[in-house]
N, C-alpha and C positions, 0 to 999 in steps of 0.2 A: 642540491638535495631538495626534497619536497616534504614538508611536514605541515599537514592541514593547509597546503597550498601557499605557505609562507616561505619565501626564499631565505635560506639561512647559510648557504654555502654551495659548494660544488664538489663533484668527483671527476678526477681526470684519470684516464687509462692509457697506458702505452705499453708496447711490446718490443722486446729485443730477443737476441738468440737464446738467452737463458731464462728470462723471467717475464711475466705479465706484472706491471706495476699499476696499482690502483691507489690513488692519492685522495684522501679526504681533506677538504679545506672548509673550516667553519668560519664564516665572516660576520655572523650576528654577534654583536657585543655581549660579553658575559655569558656566552654559551660554550660549553666544552664537551669533548667526547668522553663517554664513559665505556662504551663497548662498540666494536665494529664486527659485522658479520658479512662474509663475502662467499659467493659461489660463482663458478663458471659452468655453463651447461649448453646443451644443444637446443632444447626446446622444453616446454613445460611438462610434456609427457615424461621426460627423463626425471624431473623433479617429483612427479607423482609416483613413479616406480621406486624412487629412493625414499619415499615417505617424507618429503620436504614440503609438499603441498597436500593438505587434507581437505575435509568437507568445508571447513570454514575459511580456508585460504592458506597463504604461505606461512611457513614456520622458520624464521631466520635463525632460531637457536639451534637448528639442525644443519646450518650451512657448514661447509668444509673448512672455511678459514675464519678464525676469530681472534680478536685481541681485546684486552681489558685494560682500563686505566682508572686511576683514582681521581676524584673531583679535585683534589689539591694539586694534581699535575697540571691542571688548566690547559689541557692538550687541545690545540685547535687544528693541528694537521697531523696526519699519519699516512704513511705509505706502506701498503701491504705488498709483499713479493710472493707471487704465486709461480711455481716452477713452470717453465715453458711446456714441459711434457703434459701438464694437466690441460693445456689449451690444445696442443697438437693431437692429443688422443681423441678429440671430438671429431676430427677429420672433416671439418667445415671451415670456410673462410670467415663467415659471419658468426662470431662467438657471442653468446649472451652472458651478461654479467649482472648479478644481483648484488647491490651494495646497500646494506642497512646499517644504521647507527643508532645507539641510544645516547641521549644527551642529558646534561645536567639540569636543563629546564623541564625535565620529565617528558620531553618529546621523543618521538621515534621518527627518524628521517630516512628517506630513501634516495639513493643517488640517481636522480632523474632530471636534474635541472642544470643547465649551463648555456652560455650564449651560443655555442655551436659554431663560432666563427673559426676557431682553430683547434678546438678540442673534439674528441670523439664522443663526448657526452652532451646530449641535447634533449630537452623536453619533447621536441618534435619526433625524436626517434624512440622515445620511451614507450613501453608496452605494459599495460597493467596486468598483474597476476589475476587469475580466476579466484573466485571466492568472495566472502563477505568482508574480510579485512583488507586494509590498504596495502599498498606496495606495488612497485613496478620495477622493470629491468630495462637496461639499455644494451646496445650491441656495439662491438668493435670489429672492424674489418681488418683481419690479419695482414692483408696485402697493402692497405692504405694508411693505416693509423700510425702517426708519429707525433706525439703530443708532449706537453710539459711534464717534467719530472723534477721534483725538488731534491737537491743534494745539500749536505752540509760537509764541509772540510774542516779538519782541526789539526793543529800541529803542536808538538813539543819541539822547540827549536834548537835545543842543544844537540851536538853531534858527537856520538861515541863517548858520552859522559853520563854520569849519574843524573837523574832528573827528578822533578817533583811529581810528574805523572798526572797532572791535572788536565792536560790537553786543552788548555784555553790560551796558549801563547798567541794563537791567532785562530779565530773561528769565522769562516766565510760560508755564507749561504748562497745557493744558486738555483735559479729557475730557468729552464730551458724550453723554448717554444720552437719546434722545427716545422717550417712550412716548405712549400715547393721550392721557392727561390731565396729563402732567408732562414737563418737560425739566429733567433734573439736570445741572448743570455743576460739575465739580470743578476748581478753580483751584489750581495750585501755584507759589508764588513760589520760583524755583529759584536765581537769581543776581542780584546787584546790584553793578555796577562803576561807580557814579556817586557823586559828591559831592553832587549834588542829591538832594532827597527827592521822592518821588512818591506819588500816590494812584492805585491801579489801579481802573479802573471799566469798565463797558460800558453802551451804550445798546441799548434793545429797544423796538420798536413796541408800543403798548398793545393793539392789536387782538387779541382772543383770549386775553389774559393776565388771569386772575382774581385772582391773588395771587402774591407773591414772598417766599420765606422763606429764611433762612440768610445774608442779606447784612448787611454792616455798616450800610448805609443804602440807602434806596430813595427817590428823588425823582421826583415826578410833574411832568413837563414838558409837559403837555397831550396831545400825540399820542404821546409815548414816555416810557419810564421811563429814568432814569439810576441805575444800580446801582453802588454802591461796594463792592468786595470787600475790598481792603486799603487802609485810610485812610492808612497810612504804610508805605512799603516798607522804610525804615530800621528801623522797629519790627518788621516781619514778618521781616526778614533783617538782624539786627544783625551787625556785623563781629566776626570772631574774632581779628583781628590788627591790626597798626599801619597797614595800608593804608586802613582804614576801609570796605573793601569786603567782599563776602560771595560765596564760591565762584567767584571769578575770579582768584585768586592761588594758584598751585600750592604755594607754600611755607607757606601758612597753613592752619590746621585747617578742616575742612569745617563749614559751618553747615547745620543740619537745615532742609530746605525747609519753608515754611509752606503749609498747605493749608486751603482753605475750600470747602464745597459750597453752591451756591445752587440752590434748587428753584424753578422757574417753573411754576405751576399754570396750565393752558391749557384752552380748549374748542375746538370744531370750527372756529372762525373764525381760529385762530392759523395763520399762514403760516410754514412751516418751511423754511429753506434750509440743507441739510446742509453745504455748503461754507463758509458764513458765517452761523451761526445767531444771531449778535449782533454788535455793533460795539464791539470793545475799544479803550480809549484810556488814556492816563495824564495826570494833571494834574501839572505840574512846578513845584516850589518851589525857586527858585534860592537862597533863603536857607539851604537845607539842612535845613529843618524844615517838615513838612507841617502848616501852621496858617494860618488866614486865607484870603485869596484867592490861588489859584495864579497864577503868572506866564503860563502858557499850557498848552494841551492838545496832545497829539500822538497821532494815531490811527495805524491801520495803512494803508499806502499801498494804494490801490485800483488794481490793474492793469487791471481791466476798463474803468475810466473815465480812467485815468492822472491821478488826483487824489489829493492828500494833502500832508502836510508833508514838506519836503526840506531837505537841507543840501548845501553846496558845498565840495569839497576845494580844496587849494592849486593844483591844475591846472585848476580850473574845471569839474570833473566834478560832476554832480548826483546825489544818492542819496537814497532814501526814509529818513525818520527811523524809521518803524515797519515791520517786515517780518513776514510770516506764513509759517511752515513747517508744511505739513500732516502733521506727524509729530513723533515724539520727535527731539531735535536736540542735538548737542554744540556749545556755543558757544565762541568763541575765548577764550583767556586774556587777562588785562589787557594792553593796549597791543599785542596781536597783531592786525594787520589781518585782517578777514574774508576778503579776497581771497588772503591768504597760506596759509590752510588750506582755503578753497573757491575754487579758482582760476577757476571759471566765474561767480563773483559779479561782476556788471558794473553800470555806472552806467545811469541813465535816459537816453534812452528805450528802451534795449535790455535793461533788466532783465526777467528772466523767472524763474519759480519753479523751473525745472529744476535750478538750481545746487545746491539742497539735496539732490538725489538722489545726489550724488557722496559717496564716503567721504572724510572730511576728512584732511588731512595732519597732522603733529604740530603742537601748539600749541593743542589744545582742552582744556577742563577735564574731569576725570574726575568724574562726578557722584556724589552720596552714595548713590544707590540701588543 
C-alpha cells in the first residue's frame, strides 16, 4: 500500500474458479483498517462512464465492493471475495484492480506496493489514476497469477454431542504461496481452547508432488500424502494459566503462536486449487495426550458437497465441527458462543461463509500479533 509514499503494508490478489481474493495486510505498527474499497475494471474509461472518476480524480466511495471496521477491532488483515463472474465479464486477461483503504492514523492507502517477487502486486506495475487526487491501480493476469491467500481454520472438537460453540478448541492460520515449482504453506497454531489434545495434519494428492519438506511427518497413503504439521497442539500451544488453554481466556497471559512452514515441491502435473489447496484436519485424542491411535479425525466441512463431521446442540440444530474462514479472523473467547459475536453464524443446512465478513461484537480474543 502507498500512503504519501510511506510503506505501511501490501495487497495480494489471487484468482480461482469461484472468486477473486484481494487481501489487505497492514504491517505498520498501531495502524488498523477502518474501511476498504475495491473495484475491478477494464480501463479508466470504464470508471469514467460509471461516474467513479470525476474532474478531480478517483472516487473510491463509489467502488463496487466495500467493507467497514471499528477502530476497536484492530483489524490488520482483510480478504475480500469478489465473484469470478465480475472478473470474467470484462473479457480480458489483464484485469485492473483498485484497492483503497482508510486507516486509523487518518491516512488513505492504495494497494500499489509489494516486493513483486511472488505476488501479483508490485509498485512497478501500478498505474496512477488521472486527476488531482492520489490513487493508483494494479493489474492481475488471469492466466498467470497464483498468489498467497490467508486462511483460518477453527474446530469444535466434540463429535455428535452438545458443545459450547465457541469454535476455539483449535485455531490454525495458514498462508499459501504458490510458485512454478513450489507451494509454501506457513501454518500458525494460534489458539487452543480444548482439554483434548490434537495432531494437526493435511492431506494432499500425490499427483505432481515430487517431495515435501519442513513437516513433522509425511505418510504415503497410495494416492495421497498425509502431512503432520503439529504432532501435539498441547505441546505447540502450552497453557499459560490454570485453565489449561492457550489464547482463549482474556485474563491469562498470551501464548506465543507456534509456526511451521511446509514446502511442497511440484511439477507441471500438480493441480492447484487456490480456494482449497489442501485438505486440513485434526486427529483428536480424548485422553488429553497425543500418543498412540487417535479416537477420531475431524476435517473442514465442505459447503460445496454438504459433507463433513457435525455436532448437534440441545435444540437439535446441526453445526459443522470444522470451519474455514478465508481471512485472518478473531475467534471467540472461552465459553462465548460464536453466534454471540458473529450473529449471522447459522446452523446447517443454511450455513454460509458470509458470516465471517462481518465485524465481530465484543467477546473475541485479542491476538498476540
